[in-house]
C-alpha positions in Angstrom: -23.5 -2.9 -41.3 -22.8 0.5 -39.7 -23.1 -1.0 -36.2 -20.7 -3.7 -37.1 -18.2 -1.1 -38.5 -18.5 0.9 -35.3 -17.8 -2.1 -33.1 -14.6 -2.8 -35.2 -13.5 0.8 -34.8 -14.0 0.5 -31.1 -11.7 -2.5 -31.0 -9.0 -0.6 -32.8 -9.2 2.2 -30.2 -8.9 -0.4 -27.4 -6.0 -2.2 -29.1 -3.1 0.0 -27.6 -4.4 -0.5 -24.1 -5.1 -4.2 -24.7 -1.5 -4.7 -26.0 0.0 -2.9 -23.0 -2.2 -4.8 -20.6 -1.2 -8.1 -22.3 2.5 -7.3 -22.3 2.9 -5.8 -18.8 0.2 -7.5 -16.9 -1.1 -10.8 -18.3 2.3 -12.2 -19.6 4.3 -11.3 -16.4 1.6 -12.9 -14.2 1.5 -16.0 -16.4 5.3 -16.2 -16.4 5.4 -15.9 -12.6 2.8 -18.6 -12.1 4.7 -21.0 -14.4 8.1 -20.2 -12.8 6.7 -20.7 -9.4 6.7 -24.5 -10.2 10.3 -24.5 -11.4 13.9 -24.2 -10.1 15.2 -21.3 -12.2 18.4 -19.2 -11.6 18.0 -16.8 -14.6 20.9 -18.6 -16.4 20.0 -22.3 -16.9 16.8 -23.6 -18.3 13.9 -23.7 -15.7 13.5 -27.2 -14.2 10.0 -28.3 -13.2 9.8 -29.2 -9.5 6.1 -29.1 -8.9 4.9 -27.7 -5.6 8.4 -27.9 -3.9 8.8 -24.1 -3.8 5.5 -23.7 -2.0 6.3 -26.6 0.4 9.7 -25.1 1.2 8.1 -21.7 1.7 5.6 -23.0 4.3 7.8 -25.6 6.0 11.5 -24.8 5.5 11.7 -21.0 5.2 12.1 -20.0 8.8 12.8 -16.4 7.9 9.5 -16.1 6.0 7.3 -17.8 8.6 9.0 -16.2 11.7 9.9 -12.7 10.4 8.6 -11.8 7.0 5.0 -13.0 7.3 4.5 -11.5 10.9 6.1 -8.2 9.8 3.9 -8.0 6.7 0.7 -8.8 8.7 1.5 -6.3 11.5 2.5 -3.6 8.9 -0.7 -4.2 6.8 -3.1 -4.4 9.7 -1.9 -1.1 11.0 -1.1 0.9 7.9 -4.0 -0.3 5.8 -7.0 0.3 8.2 -5.5 3.3 9.9 -4.4 5.0 6.7 -7.8 4.3 5.2 -9.6 5.7 8.2 -7.3 8.8 8.2 -8.0 9.3 4.5 -11.7 9.3 5.1 -11.6 11.5 8.2 -9.3 14.1 6.6 -11.4 14.2 3.4 -14.6 14.6 5.5 -13.1 17.4 7.5 -11.8 19.2 4.4 -15.2 19.0 2.8 -16.6 21.1 5.7 -14.4 24.1 4.9 -14.3 26.7 2.1 -12.9 25.9 -1.3 -9.6 27.8 -1.2 -8.3 26.5 2.1 -9.6 23.1 1.3 -7.6 23.0 -2.0 -4.4 24.2 -0.3 -4.7 21.6 2.5 -5.7 18.8 0.1 -2.5 19.5 -1.9 -0.4 19.6 1.3 -1.9 16.3 2.5 -1.6 14.6 -0.9 1.9 15.8 -1.8 3.8 13.2 0.4 2.3 10.4 -1.7 3.9 12.0 -4.8 7.3 12.0 -3.3 9.6 9.3 -4.6 10.7 6.6 -2.1 14.3 7.7 -2.2 13.6 11.3 -1.5 11.2 10.4 1.2 13.8 8.1 2.8 16.4 10.8 2.8 14.2 13.1 4.8 13.3 10.5 7.4 16.8 9.2 7.6 17.9 12.7 8.8 15.1 12.7 11.4 15.9 9.3 12.7 19.7 9.3 12.2 21.5 7.1 14.7 23.8 9.8 16.0 23.3 13.0 18.0 22.8 15.0 14.8 19.5 13.2 14.1 16.6 15.4 15.0 14.8 12.8 17.3 18.1 11.8 19.1 19.0 15.5 19.5 15.6 16.3 21.1 15.7 13.3 23.4 19.2 14.0 24.5 18.5 17.7 24.9 15.5 16.9 27.2 17.6 14.5 29.2 15.5 11.4 28.3 18.5 9.5 26.9 22.3 9.8 27.3 23.4 8.0 24.2 21.9 8.2 20.7 19.5 5.5 19.7 20.1 3.5 16.5 16.6 3.9 15.2 17.2 2.6 11.7 19.4 -0.4 12.5 17.8 -1.6 15.7 15.1 -4.2 15.3 13.0 -2.7 18.1 12.4 0.6 16.2 12.7 -0.1 12.4 9.2 -1.6 11.8 7.5 1.2 13.9 9.4 3.9 11.9 8.3 2.2 8.7 4.7 2.3 9.8 5.0 6.0 10.7 6.5 6.9 7.3 3.9 4.8 5.4 1.0 6.5 7.3 2.6 9.9 6.5 2.6 9.1 2.8 -0.7 7.1 2.6 -3.0 10.0 1.6 -2.8 9.2 -2.1 -5.4 8.7 -4.9 -7.8 7.0 -2.4 -7.9 10.1 -0.3 -8.7 12.2 -3.4 -11.4 9.8 -4.5 -13.1 10.0 -1.1 -12.8 13.8 -1.0 -14.4 14.0 -4.5 -17.1 11.6 -3.5 -18.1 13.6 -0.5 -18.1 16.9 -2.4 -20.4 15.4 -5.1 -23.1 14.5 -2.7 -26.1 16.7 -3.2 -26.5 19.2 -0.4 -30.3 18.8 -0.6 -30.0 15.3 0.8 -28.4 16.8 4.0 -31.1 19.4 4.2 -33.8 16.8 3.9 -32.1 14.7 6.5 -31.9 17.6 9.0 -35.7 18.1 8.5 -36.2 14.4 9.2 -34.3 14.5 12.5 -30.6 14.2 12.0 -29.0 16.3 14.7 -25.2 16.6 13.9 -22.4 16.1 11.4 -21.5 12.6 12.7 -25.0 11.3 12.1 -24.8 12.7 8.6 -21.5 10.9 8.1 -22.8 7.5 9.1 -26.3 7.7 7.6 -25.8 9.7 4.5 -22.1 10.3 3.5 -20.8 6.8 3.8 -23.8 5.0 2.2 -23.9 7.4 -0.8 -20.2 7.1 -1.7 -19.7 3.3 -1.6 -17.9 3.3 -5.0 -15.3 5.8 -3.9 -15.0 4.0 -0.5 -14.4 0.7 -2.4 -11.8 2.2 -4.7 -9.9 3.7 -1.7 -10.1 0.4 0.1 -8.7 -1.6 -2.8 -5.9 1.0 -3.3 -5.1 0.9 0.4 -4.8 -2.9 0.3 -2.6 -3.0 -2.9 -0.4 -0.2 -1.7 0.1 -1.6 1.8 1.1 -5.1 0.6 3.2 -3.8 -2.3 5.3 -1.6 -0.1 8.9 -2.8 0.4 11.3 -0.1 -0.5 10.8 1.9 2.7 12.5 -0.5 5.1 15.4 -1.1 2.7 16.0 2.6 2.0 15.8 3.5 5.6 18.1 0.8 6.9 20.3 0.8 3.8 20.3 -3.0 3.3 18.3 -5.9 2.0 17.7 -8.0 4.1 17.0 -5.3 6.7 18.9 -5.6 10.0 17.9 -8.9 11.8 15.0 -9.0 9.3 13.2 -6.5 11.5 11.6 -4.6 8.6 11.6 -7.4 6.1 8.3 -7.5 4.2 7.1 -9.9 1.5 8.2 -7.6 -1.3 11.7 -7.5 0.2 11.7 -11.3 0.5 10.8 -11.5 -3.2 13.6 -9.0 -4.1 16.1 -10.8 -1.9 15.6 -14.2 -3.6 14.9 -12.9 -7.1 17.5 -10.2 -7.6 20.2 -10.9 -5.0 20.2 -14.7 -4.8 18.8 -15.2 -8.3 16.4 -18.0 -7.2 13.7 -16.8 -9.6 11.5 -19.8 -9.2 11.3 -19.4 -5.5 10.8 -15.6 -5.7 7.9 -16.2 -8.2 6.3 -18.6 -5.8 6.4 -16.0 -3.0 5.0 -13.3 -5.4 2.1 -15.6 -6.3 1.3 -16.1 -2.6 1.4 -12.3 -2.2 -0.9 -11.9 -5.2 -3.4 -14.4 -3.7 -3.4 -12.5 -0.4 -4.0 -9.1 -2.1 -6.8 -10.6 -4.2 -8.5 -12.2 -1.3 -8.5 -9.0 0.8 -9.7 -7.0 -2.2 -12.6 -9.5 -2.6 -13.6 -9.0 1.1 -13.5 -5.2 0.5 -15.8 -5.5 -2.5 -18.3 -7.5 -0.4 -18.2 -4.9 2.4 -18.8 -1.9 0.1 -21.0 -3.5 -2.6 -24.3 -1.8 -3.4 -27.2 -3.8 -2.1 
């Protein structure tokens, strides 16, 4: 009887979280899945159209296939793996120094991820401003490399590259802290035993001890990197000042969803695109779990 009462009490403690999870996660995802099969403009009653939204997405939406999807893949393939590798390398290097400088440097590295997108865009818009007052243009003109200012934020040749740079700069988030905590929690006696057994340097320790012993933290950081990379969209819009971005040069899947959902009010089509994005994120997360699973 007492055990049954304890179980019921546990459910009551879980109830606030379960309600929030239901309201803000389960119901919105379910609504998006249903709306993806409809034609809905946020005013009239949704009209069921089957798979037409997905067919149009893959066969009729030239912007998605020629601009948005390639941009998203390039952005994700660079920012995701490179940001993940940088998180691990920086965390590993910080773990080799004393506590006080490590704490200060960790805060400095982590702080850009706390900065709001708007504030971050303001800083980088000054650096890449398209006139001679922009820092990059001023330096290039002062060194005689260019004669006229470059329109970094409105020229399709530069916008995606700048988005990648800004994203990498702010990619040291909770995944970085999780990796750092995992490295610091490894028992030093393991390293001492390994050195006796023949490990010669720090890099061998990294590959044979550090990485295998912190797979849960590595998995968490990998999943967070995947989710954050594919859910980024505000950077390009805030840097360029428009959605769609100039010539769709920095248009990512999140921007495409916002364009159709909140500018064109084609909610059904936007829901279909969001479901495709969800499937992509889930698939890559599953691959990450297989790579870092404990055998």
